[in-house]
C-alpha positions as CSV (number, residue, x, y, z in Angstrom):
1,M,-12.6,-3.7,35.2
2,K,-10.6,-6.7,36.4
3,R,-11.5,-10.3,35.8
4,K,-10.5,-13.2,37.8
5,L,-8.0,-15.2,35.8
6,D,-7.9,-19.0,35.7
7,S,-5.5,-20.5,38.2
8,N,-3.2,-22.1,35.7
9,F,-2.7,-18.8,33.9
10,G,-2.1,-17.0,37.1
11,R,0.6,-19.4,38.3
12,A,2.2,-19.5,34.8
13,I,2.4,-15.7,34.6
14,G,3.9,-15.6,38.0
15,A,6.7,-17.8,36.7
16,V,7.1,-15.8,33.6
17,L,7.4,-12.5,35.5
18,G,10.0,-14.1,37.8
19,V,12.0,-15.1,34.8
20,F,12.1,-11.6,33.3
21,A,12.5,-9.9,36.6
22,A,15.6,-12.0,37.1
23,G,17.0,-10.8,33.8
24,T,16.8,-14.3,32.3
25,T,15.5,-15.2,28.8
26,L,12.3,-17.2,28.8
27,G,13.8,-19.9,26.6
28,G,16.8,-20.2,28.8
29,A,14.6,-20.9,31.8
30,L,12.8,-23.7,30.2
31,S,13.9,-27.3,30.6
32,A,12.0,-28.5,27.6
33,G,10.8,-25.3,25.9
34,G,11.6,-23.5,22.7
35,P,14.5,-21.2,21.8
36,A,15.5,-18.3,24.0
37,L,13.7,-15.0,23.7
38,G,17.0,-13.6,22.4
39,G,18.3,-12.1,25.6
40,L,16.4,-8.8,25.2
41,A,16.9,-6.7,28.3
42,V,13.7,-5.5,29.9
43,A,13.7,-1.7,30.2
44,A,11.1,0.0,32.3
45,L,9.6,1.7,29.2
46,A,11.9,2.5,26.3
47,Q,11.7,5.9,24.8
48,T,10.0,5.5,21.4
49,D,9.4,9.0,20.2
50,D,10.2,9.7,16.5
51,R,13.4,11.5,15.7
52,S,13.3,15.1,14.5
53,Q,11.6,15.9,11.2
54,A,15.0,16.8,9.8
55,D,15.8,13.0,9.8
56,E,12.5,12.2,7.9
57,A,12.9,13.4,4.4
58,E,9.6,13.0,2.5
59,G,9.8,10.6,-0.5
60,P,8.0,7.6,-2.2
61,Y,9.7,5.1,0.1
62,T,9.4,4.6,3.9
63,V,12.3,2.9,5.6
64,V,12.1,1.4,9.1
65,H,15.3,1.0,11.1
66,A,14.4,-1.6,13.7
67,G,16.3,-3.0,16.7
68,T,14.8,-6.5,16.0
69,I,12.5,-7.7,13.2
70,I,10.5,-10.8,13.9
71,T,9.7,-11.9,10.3
72,N,7.9,-15.3,10.8
73,A,9.8,-16.2,7.6
74,G,13.1,-17.3,9.0
75,K,15.5,-16.0,11.7
76,E,14.9,-12.8,13.5
77,I,16.9,-9.9,12.2
78,R,18.9,-7.7,14.6
79,N,19.5,-4.1,13.5
80,G,17.5,-4.6,10.4
81,V,15.8,-2.5,7.8
82,I,12.3,-2.7,6.3
83,I,11.7,-0.9,3.0
84,I,8.1,0.0,2.2
85,A,6.5,1.6,-0.8
86,D,2.8,1.9,-1.8
87,G,1.8,0.1,1.4
88,K,3.8,-3.0,0.5
89,I,7.1,-4.3,1.9
90,R,9.8,-4.0,-0.8
91,G,12.7,-5.5,1.1
92,V,13.7,-6.8,4.5
93,G,17.2,-7.4,5.8
94,K,20.5,-5.8,7.0
95,G,22.4,-3.1,5.2
96,L,19.9,-2.6,2.4
97,E,20.2,0.3,0.0
98,Y,17.3,2.7,-0.5
99,P,16.7,6.2,-2.1
100,K,18.1,9.1,-0.2
101,N,14.8,10.9,-0.1
102,S,13.1,8.0,1.7
103,K,11.1,8.8,4.9
104,I,13.0,7.3,7.8
105,I,11.2,5.8,10.8
106,H,13.7,5.3,13.7
107,A,12.8,2.2,15.7
108,E,16.3,1.2,16.7
109,E,15.2,0.5,20.2
110,L,12.0,-1.4,19.2
111,V,11.0,-4.8,18.2
112,V,8.9,-4.9,14.9
113,M,6.6,-7.8,14.1
114,P,3.6,-8.5,11.9
115,G,0.3,-7.2,13.0
116,M,-1.7,-9.6,15.2
117,I,-4.8,-11.2,13.7
118,N,-8.0,-12.5,15.4
119,P,-9.6,-15.0,13.0
120,A,-12.9,-15.3,14.8
121,S,-14.5,-12.2,16.3
122,R,-17.7,-10.2,16.7
123,F,-15.8,-7.2,18.1
124,G,-17.7,-4.0,17.3
125,L,-20.7,-5.7,15.9
126,D,-24.3,-5.7,17.3
127,G,-25.9,-8.8,18.7
128,Y,-27.6,-9.8,15.4
129,A,-28.0,-13.6,15.0
130,R,-29.4,-16.0,12.4
131,S,-30.4,-19.6,12.4
132,E,-30.8,-22.6,10.0
133,L,-29.2,-22.2,6.5
134,R,-28.3,-18.6,5.7
135,A,-25.0,-19.2,4.0
136,H,-25.6,-16.5,1.4
137,L,-25.9,-13.7,4.0
138,L,-22.8,-11.5,4.7
139,V,-21.3,-9.9,7.8
140,A,-20.5,-7.0,5.5
141,D,-24.2,-6.1,5.6
142,E,-24.0,-5.5,9.3
143,Y,-20.6,-3.9,9.4
144,F,-21.0,-0.1,10.0
145,P,-17.9,0.9,12.0
146,R,-18.2,4.1,13.9
147,S,-15.3,6.5,14.4
148,G,-13.3,5.2,17.3
149,D,-14.7,1.7,17.4
150,Y,-11.3,0.1,17.2
151,D,-9.1,2.9,18.7
152,E,-8.3,1.0,21.9
153,L,-8.2,-2.4,20.3
154,I,-5.5,-1.5,17.9
155,E,-3.3,-0.5,20.8
156,T,-3.2,-4.2,21.9
157,G,-1.4,-5.0,18.7
158,Y,-4.3,-6.4,16.7
159,T,-4.4,-5.0,13.2
160,A,-6.9,-7.3,11.6
161,L,-10.1,-9.2,12.6
162,G,-12.0,-12.0,11.0
163,L,-15.6,-11.0,11.7
164,F,-18.0,-13.9,11.6
165,P,-21.9,-14.0,11.4
166,G,-23.6,-14.6,14.7
167,G,-26.2,-17.3,15.2
168,S,-26.5,-21.1,14.8
169,G,-26.8,-23.5,11.9
170,I,-24.9,-22.0,8.9
171,P,-25.5,-18.3,9.5
172,G,-23.5,-16.7,6.7
173,R,-20.1,-15.6,5.5
174,A,-17.4,-13.7,7.3
175,M,-15.3,-10.7,6.3
176,V,-11.8,-9.6,7.3
177,V,-11.2,-6.0,8.3
178,R,-8.3,-3.8,9.5
179,T,-8.6,-2.2,12.9
180,G,-7.1,1.1,11.7
181,G,-6.0,3.1,8.7
182,P,-8.2,5.0,6.1
183,P,-11.7,3.7,5.7
184,E,-11.2,2.8,2.0
185,K,-8.4,0.3,3.1
186,R,-10.2,-1.2,6.1
187,T,-11.9,-4.2,4.3
188,L,-9.3,-6.9,3.4
189,L,-11.7,-9.6,2.3
190,S,-15.4,-9.9,1.8
191,P,-17.0,-12.3,1.6
192,G,-14.8,-14.6,3.6
193,Y,-15.2,-18.1,5.1
194,V,-18.5,-19.8,5.6
195,R,-19.3,-20.2,9.2
196,I,-20.8,-23.6,10.3
197,A,-21.9,-23.3,13.9
198,G,-21.7,-26.9,15.0
199,D,-25.3,-27.9,14.2
200,G,-24.9,-31.4,12.8
201,K,-28.5,-31.7,11.5
202,V,-28.4,-28.4,9.6
203,L,-25.0,-29.3,8.1
204,R,-26.1,-32.8,7.1
205,D,-29.3,-31.6,5.4
206,S,-27.6,-28.7,3.7
207,L,-24.9,-30.9,2.3
208,R,-27.5,-33.2,0.9
209,R,-29.3,-30.3,-0.8
210,A,-26.0,-28.9,-2.1
211,E,-25.1,-32.4,-3.6
212,A,-28.5,-32.5,-5.2
213,E,-27.9,-29.1,-6.8
214,I,-24.6,-30.3,-8.2
215,E,-26.2,-33.5,-9.6
216,K,-28.9,-31.4,-11.2
217,A,-26.4,-29.1,-12.9
218,E,-24.4,-32.1,-14.1
219,K,-27.5,-33.7,-15.6
220,A,-28.5,-30.5,-17.3
221,R,-25.1,-30.2,-18.8
222,K,-25.2,-33.8,-20.0
223,D,-28.6,-33.3,-21.6
224,F,-27.5,-30.1,-23.2
225,D,-24.4,-31.7,-24.7
226,E,-26.4,-34.7,-26.1
227,K,-28.9,-32.4,-27.6
228,Q,-26.2,-30.3,-29.3
229,K,-24.5,-33.4,-30.6
230,A,-27.8,-34.7,-32.0
231,E,-28.7,-31.4,-33.7
232,S,-25.2,-31.1,-35.2
233,G,-25.4,-34.6,-36.6
234,K,-28.8,-33.9,-38.1
235,A,-27.6,-30.7,-39.8
236,T,-24.5,-32.3,-41.4
237,S,-26.6,-35.3,-42.7
238,Q,-29.1,-33.2,-44.8
239,P,-28.6,-33.8,-48.6
240,A,-27.4,-30.9,-50.9
241,S,-30.2,-29.3,-53.0
242,G,-29.7,-26.3,-55.3
243,P,-27.2,-23.5,-55.3
244,T,-27.9,-22.4,-51.7
245,S,-27.1,-25.8,-50.1
246,H,-23.5,-24.8,-49.3
247,A,-24.5,-21.8,-47.3
248,A,-27.2,-23.8,-45.5
249,S,-24.7,-26.4,-44.5
250,Q,-22.6,-23.9,-42.5
251,P,-22.9,-24.6,-38.8
252,A,-24.9,-22.0,-36.8
253,S,-23.4,-20.5,-33.7
254,Q,-23.8,-22.9,-30.8
255,P,-25.9,-21.6,-27.9
256,A,-24.1,-21.3,-24.6
257,F,-25.0,-23.7,-21.8
258,Q,-27.0,-22.1,-19.1
259,P,-26.9,-24.0,-15.8
260,P,-30.0,-24.3,-13.8
261,P,-30.3,-21.6,-11.1
262,I,-29.1,-22.6,-7.6
263,E,-30.9,-21.4,-4.4
264,P,-28.7,-18.5,-3.1
265,A,-28.5,-20.0,0.4
266,L,-27.0,-23.2,-1.1
267,Q,-24.5,-21.6,-3.5
268,P,-21.7,-21.2,-0.9
269,L,-22.0,-24.9,0.0
270,V,-22.0,-25.9,-3.6
271,D,-18.8,-23.8,-4.0
272,L,-17.3,-25.5,-1.0
273,L,-18.1,-29.0,-2.3
274,Q,-16.6,-28.2,-5.7
275,G,-13.4,-26.8,-4.1
276,K,-13.7,-23.2,-5.2
277,E,-10.3,-21.6,-4.8
278,G,-9.9,-19.5,-1.7
279,L,-13.1,-20.6,0.0
280,A,-13.1,-22.4,3.3
281,A,-15.5,-23.3,6.1
282,M,-14.9,-22.4,9.7
283,I,-16.6,-25.0,11.8
284,D,-17.4,-24.5,15.5
285,A,-16.7,-27.5,17.7
286,P,-17.9,-26.9,21.2
287,D,-16.9,-30.5,22.1
288,P,-15.0,-33.4,20.6
289,T,-18.2,-35.2,19.6
290,T,-19.2,-32.3,17.3
291,Y,-15.8,-32.4,15.7
292,V,-16.1,-36.2,15.1
293,R,-19.6,-35.9,13.6
294,S,-18.5,-33.0,11.3
295,E,-15.6,-35.0,10.0
296,E,-18.0,-38.0,9.4
297,L,-20.2,-35.8,7.3
298,L,-17.4,-34.2,5.4
299,K,-15.2,-37.3,4.9
300,E,-16.2,-37.8,1.3
301,H,-15.6,-34.2,0.4
302,D,-12.4,-32.3,-0.1
303,V,-13.7,-29.2,1.7
304,S,-11.1,-26.7,3.0
305,R,-11.9,-26.2,6.6
306,V,-10.8,-24.8,9.9
307,Y,-12.0,-26.0,13.3
308,R,-12.8,-23.6,16.0
309,L,-12.3,-25.6,19.2
310,F,-14.0,-24.4,22.4
311,N,-11.3,-25.6,24.7
312,R,-12.3,-24.0,27.9
313,V,-10.2,-24.5,31.0
314,A,-11.7,-27.9,31.6
315,T,-11.5,-29.8,28.3
316,E,-12.1,-33.2,26.6
317,F,-10.3,-32.3,23.4
318,H,-7.2,-34.3,24.3
319,R,-9.2,-37.3,23.1
320,V,-9.2,-36.2,19.5
321,V,-5.6,-34.7,19.3
322,E,-4.4,-37.7,17.3
323,S,-7.2,-37.5,14.7
324,L,-6.7,-33.7,14.3
325,G,-3.0,-34.2,14.0
326,E,-3.3,-36.9,11.3
327,A,-5.4,-34.5,9.3
328,H,-2.9,-31.7,9.8
329,A,-6.0,-29.7,10.8
330,R,-6.1,-25.9,11.0
331,V,-7.6,-25.1,14.4
332,V,-8.5,-22.0,16.3
333,V,-8.2,-22.4,20.1
334,F,-8.2,-20.4,23.3
335,P,-4.8,-19.9,24.9
336,Y,-5.6,-21.8,28.0
337,L,-3.5,-24.2,30.1
338,N,-6.1,-26.9,30.5
339,W,-7.4,-29.4,32.9
340,I,-9.0,-32.7,31.9
341,S,-12.7,-32.5,32.7
342,N,-13.7,-34.0,36.0
343,S,-10.1,-34.6,37.1
344,W,-7.1,-32.8,38.6
345,E,-4.9,-33.8,35.7
346,R,-3.4,-30.9,33.8
347,V,-3.0,-31.0,30.0
348,H,-1.2,-28.6,27.7
349,L,-3.7,-29.0,24.9
350,V,-2.2,-26.3,22.7
351,K,1.2,-27.9,22.8
352,M,-0.2,-31.3,22.1
353,L,-2.1,-30.2,19.1
354,S,0.9,-28.3,17.7
355,E,3.3,-31.2,18.2
356,A,0.7,-33.6,16.6
357,G,0.8,-31.6,13.4
358,C,-2.0,-29.1,13.7
359,E,-1.6,-25.5,12.6
360,I,-2.6,-23.4,15.6
361,S,-4.4,-20.0,15.6
362,V,-5.2,-18.4,18.9
363,T,-8.2,-16.2,19.7
364,P,-8.9,-14.3,22.9
365,V,-10.7,-16.2,25.6
366,V,-13.6,-13.8,25.3
367,D,-14.3,-11.1,22.7
368,S,-13.5,-8.1,24.8
369,L,-10.8,-5.4,24.7
370,E,-9.2,-6.7,27.9
371,A,-9.0,-10.2,26.6
372,H,-7.3,-9.1,23.4
373,G,-4.7,-7.2,25.5
374,E,-4.2,-10.3,27.6
375,V,-3.3,-12.7,24.7
376,R,0.5,-12.0,24.7
377,L,0.6,-12.8,28.4
378,R,-1.3,-16.0,27.9
379,L,1.1,-17.0,25.0
380,A,4.0,-16.3,27.4
381,A,2.5,-18.7,29.9
382,L,2.1,-21.4,27.2
383,V,5.7,-21.0,26.1
384,A,6.9,-21.1,29.7
385,D,5.1,-24.4,30.0
386,G,6.9,-25.9,27.0
387,W,5.3,-24.7,23.8
388,S,7.5,-23.4,20.9
389,R,8.0,-19.7,21.0
390,E,8.1,-19.6,17.2
391,E,4.7,-21.4,17.0
392,A,3.2,-19.2,19.6
393,L,4.1,-16.0,17.7
394,K,2.8,-17.5,14.4
395,S,-0.5,-18.4,16.2
396,V,-1.5,-14.8,16.3
397,T,0.0,-13.7,12.9
398,L,0.9,-16.1,10.1
399,H,-1.5,-19.0,11.0
400,P,-4.6,-16.9,11.3
401,A,-3.7,-15.2,8.0
402,K,-3.7,-18.7,6.5
403,A,-7.0,-19.6,8.1
404,L,-8.5,-16.5,6.6
405,G,-6.9,-17.1,3.1
406,L,-4.8,-14.0,3.4
407,E,-1.3,-15.5,3.8
408,K,-0.1,-13.8,0.6
409,R,-0.8,-10.4,2.2
410,L,-0.5,-10.7,6.0
411,G,1.2,-12.7,8.8
412,S,4.9,-12.2,8.1
413,V,7.4,-9.5,7.3
414,E,8.3,-10.4,3.8
415,K,8.8,-8.8,0.4
416,G,5.4,-8.2,-1.3
417,K,3.3,-8.4,1.8
418,D,1.2,-5.5,3.3
419,A,3.1,-3.3,5.7
420,D,0.8,-3.9,8.6
421,L,3.3,-3.9,11.5
422,V,3.4,-3.6,15.3
423,F,6.3,-1.9,17.1
424,L,7.0,-2.9,20.8
425,D,9.5,-1.7,23.3
426,G,10.5,-5.3,24.2
427,D,10.0,-8.9,23.2
428,P,6.3,-9.7,22.4
429,L,6.3,-12.4,25.1
430,D,7.9,-10.2,27.8
431,P,5.1,-9.3,30.2
432,F,6.6,-5.9,30.7
433,S,6.7,-5.0,27.0
434,R,4.2,-2.5,25.5
435,V,3.0,-1.7,22.0
436,R,4.4,1.7,21.0
437,K,3.5,2.1,17.3
438,I,1.1,0.6,14.8
439,M,1.6,0.7,11.1
440,I,-1.2,0.0,8.6
441,S,-0.5,-0.2,4.9
442,G,2.8,1.5,5.4
443,E,1.6,4.4,7.5
444,I,1.9,4.9,11.2
445,V,-1.6,5.2,12.4
446,R,-1.0,5.2,16.2
447,T,1.9,6.2,18.5
448,I,1.6,5.4,22.2
449,E,3.9,7.6,24.1
450,K,6.2,6.7,27.0
451,G,4.3,6.3,30.3
452,I,1.0,5.4,28.6
453,R,-0.3,1.9,29.2
């Protein structure tokens, strides 16, 4: 089913198609844009079938021979090699040595990049929603994937989703899942970030209650320490009497401090306020006012947070770009070319946020299969209008991995990271390119033959 695209996107894609149809690199066609796309020629559809089994000796290592590797960790590598073992990348570069019995994947005509990541999705979940403070509830409790749920989604290049709890207030904690591979390797992180759905009253009241819990625990600890100190002093001050006095003066084992119980719904907020490692909040900001109010409530707390900006086609978020940039905020945005609300003035909000110092993650404009497949086209339009190509590619790989707390595993092609890779028959921002293979944890889980899609 076709959707009517916003006019900015349609015009920009027309320009991008014209660039590639003329055989010109996208970067070369920009007057103020990022680097060139590398001069990749656009073939109709490159043949990507695997070579014969005789070339694929079984062994503990898998070796990918790629035409181009987009690493997100430095320069792109032409005619490079990726060495994989136990689902992890063991080496990336040119002319690397590897065991003779390695399994070879021939991708000399393909571009290999990290798997794409959507950090904020409800794809495949039912419409269950919560309200008020429910921070202790988990998306994992409503995640029951059925066979085939993500079969088409993975073909768009998305290998991981950050699934968030539905509803308003503080409805619970997210999880991160793979879109393919064996079931036992699907869950990457659970529980994940705490979702705060833009309700200022619920956030304010919940923060006050969490602060009260922290104060209660600190007071209990102080009282405990003072009591232990007093009892210790009383024991050592008793006079010696008789032959058993020496044994009696030996200090008894100290009881361990037991903090007072915390209401389960408040525990994640207590952890956020205390800076628990790896825990972050993702805060919905449907408008600039919500962002400003959230920052006002959190200004006294060093809470790790990501803002999910609802920058629809008409937007007012240009008013808070400076504030977001000064904070070097991590933001999740829709890949729109925007208009300022109630005007005919165009604004490239994504580029403005990026250049101001924000770390940009992009999510599809709606949570549908079609919209996921459209993201690379929309990124191409943003780059054609001046955004950095490098930042655009990171916005669907490395930056969402950071937003989810998984940058040590996902988002770039580097030694030690998970071998979750996408193979394309052209540059990712070429409107004519198609996903041809998907690798999850070092195994090819999907091959899309020539002539399909």
